[in-house]
N, C-alpha and C positions, 0 to 999 in steps of 0.2 A: 645596382643592388635593389631588389624589390622591396617596396615599402607598402604596408597594408593601407587600404583606403579607410582612414579613420572615420570619415563622414558616414560611409556606408555601414561600418561596424557599429557606430553609435545608433544609427537609425534602426538597425536590426535588433540591437539590445533593447531599445525603447519599445519596439513592437512586441518583443518577447516578454518584457517586463509587464506590459499592458495586458497581454493575454494571460499571464500567470496571475496577475492581480484580479482580473475579472473571473477567472476560473475558481480561485481560492475563496473569494469573498462572495461571489454570486450577486454582486451589485451591478448597477449601471451608472455611467458617468457621462457628463457632457463635455464639450470641447474645451470650455473654460477650465474645468477641473483637470483635464488631461494636460492642458498647456501649463498650468501651475504645477502639477505633479512632476513633470519632466523638465520644467524651467525652459520651455521652448515657446516660440511664437505660435499664435493660432494658425498661421499659414502653414508652418511646419507640421503642427499637430493635424491639421486638416488633410495634408498630403498623406500622412501615415495612415490615418483613419480611412481615407478613400481606398487605398490599396487593400487594406484588411477587409473592408466591406465588400469590395468587388470580388474577393476570393472567399467570401463567406466565413472568415475566421471570427468576425464580429458582425453584429446586426445593429441597425439604427432604428429606434422607435420613431415612427412618423409623427406622433403627437407630442412626445416630450423632447425629441431630439437627442435623447441619451443613447449611449452605446453599451451593448452587453455582449456576452460571448455568443458566437455563432455556431451553426450546426456542423461546420467543418471540424471543429474541435471534438464534437461528439463522434463524428465519423472516424476520426483518427484514433480516439480512445477505444472504440470498438475493434478497430483493425489491429490494435496492439496485441491482443490476445492470440491472433492468428500465428504468431511466431512460436507459440507453445502448443504443438499438435497433441501433446499428452492430455490436454484439457478435455478433449473429446472422450477419452477413456475415463478420466476423473469424473466428468459430468454424469456419465451413466451410473457409476457407483454412488455418487452423491445424491442423485435423483431418487434412488430407492431409500436411502437413509433419511433424507430430510423430511419426507412426508411421514415416515414411520415414527420418527422421534420428535417431530414438530420443533425443529431446532434451526438455528442459523449455521451454515457451513461455508467456510471460505477456503479457497486455495490461493496461496501467496508465494511469490518468488522474491528473492533478495536482490536488491540493487544498490549501487553506490548512492550516498555514503552510509550504507548500513540501514536502509529502510525496507520494510516489507510492503510490496505492492500486491494488492488483491487483484488477481486476474480472473477469478471466477467466484461468484457468490450466489448462494441460494438461501432464501430466508422465509420461513413461515412461522416465525416466533414473535413474541411480543416483548423482547428485551429492549432496554434503552438504546436508542439509535446513536451511532457514532457521529460526531460532528467533524471528524478528521477525514472522512471520505475513504478513499481507497489506497492511500499511502500512509502507512503507520510507522512511527519511530521504532527501530529495531530493539532498543533497550527497554521499551515499555510495553511491548506486545508479545503475546505467547508465540505467535508465528515468527516475529522478528528475532526473538531470543533463540528460538529453536534453530533457525537458519544461520544465525551468527555462530551458534555452538558447533555447527558442522562446516564452518568456514575456517580457513587457515588462521592461526592465532596472529600472525603478522598482519594480515589484512584487517582482522577484527580490531586489533589494537590501534592500527592506523586510523580507522574510521572513528573509533571511540575518542581518540585524541583530538579529532576535529569536531566532535559533537558538542552542541550546546544542550545540556541536559535540562529539559523543561519539567518541572514538578506538576504534572497534570492533576495529581491528587496527592494526598499525604503518603500513599503507598508506592509512588513512583520511585524507582531506583535513580539516583541522581549523581552517581560517581562511577568512574571506570572500574575501580577495584571491586565494588559490589556487583557490578554487571558481570565481570569476568569470573567471579566466584560462582555466580549462578549458572553461567554458561558451562562451566566444568561439570556441575551437577546435572544439568540437562543432557549433556552428551553421554554421561554415565547411565542415566535412567532411560533415555530414549524418547522422552516427551517433555513438554513444557507447559507451565501454568502461567496465568496472569490473573491476579485478583485485584480489581478496582484500581489498576495502575494507570489506565487511560480514562476511565469513566466510572463514577460511583454506581454501585448496585449492578455492576457488570463483571463477568468473569469469562475466562477462555482457557481451553486446553488444546494443544497442538501436537501433531505427530509428523514425522518425516515421510516424504514420498521419494522413493529411490528409482533410478533408471536401471537398465540392464547391466550397466557397468558397476553398479553398487554405489553410485554417487547420489547424494541428496540434491534433488533438482527443485523441490518445492516443499511446502508444508500444507497440511490440511488441518482445519481447526473447527471446533465447536465454540460458538459464542452463546452464552446463556446468562440468566440472572445470577447474581451471587448466591441467592437463596437456593436455586436449583443446584448449583455447583456444590454448595455446602452439604446438601442432603443426598446428592447422587454422584459424588466425586469418583468413587471407584468404578461405577457403571459407565460414566461418561469417558473416563480415562481408558477403560478397556475397549469401548466402542470406537474411540478415535484411533487407537492403535490398530484395531482390526481393519478400520476403513483405510488407513494409510497402507497397511500391508496388502489389502485387496487391490488397491490401485497399483501399487508397486509390482505385485505379482503379474498383473495383466500387462504391465510394461516390460515384463521379462526378468524382473529382479528375483534372484534365488536367495531366499532368506537363510537357507542352510549353508550355502556356499560362502556367504559373506559374514556368517555369524562368528 
């Protein structure tokens, strides 16, 4: 009977944990810190680091001896979007709108366990910048909530059951019942809002992008200051819906057929 190689599995897990930590924190660490972090000897840590450095997943600073994320991770991140060919179409539409409205526009897709991954972003605004990067919690972002609303209820509930709800601000929804109630409203109205749920003084409105089969494959969103949203909500909502419809139509979606 085949038995997995636990040693190799542990080594791989450590390497991935290290890469995730360096990516999320943006920090650099030395070999002593890595040894302590994973409770391994310096020899074992050195062997892991050598492999990662040789393949450019991490880099070593010649002066400090500390290790940080390498360019290979950047290359992989850029390659990720290539699996979404519709982004070329979306980019053409977004390019025209972003300059005209002086706004930040994101295109996001939904991934387990219920997170919105930003796969395209254009920004010429001066809104508060997100510290969460390009992976946003579904329950606390306009894009995430919109995409969850168009996902099967069974899948959505499964993801929410395993979610640790973090109160990023006092406006963040922090329980399954409240999120599901809002998702029902979002699917009825066809767009989604987020007011200071992830970051103070920031708001967002999102609309769906459909493919030719009538399935929601992504969301497109405007990120603005809360003040701009408060004074221009109707206009922003109208424009994000129009943008989503324009992208969807170019992809072959027939709004009349699926209405």
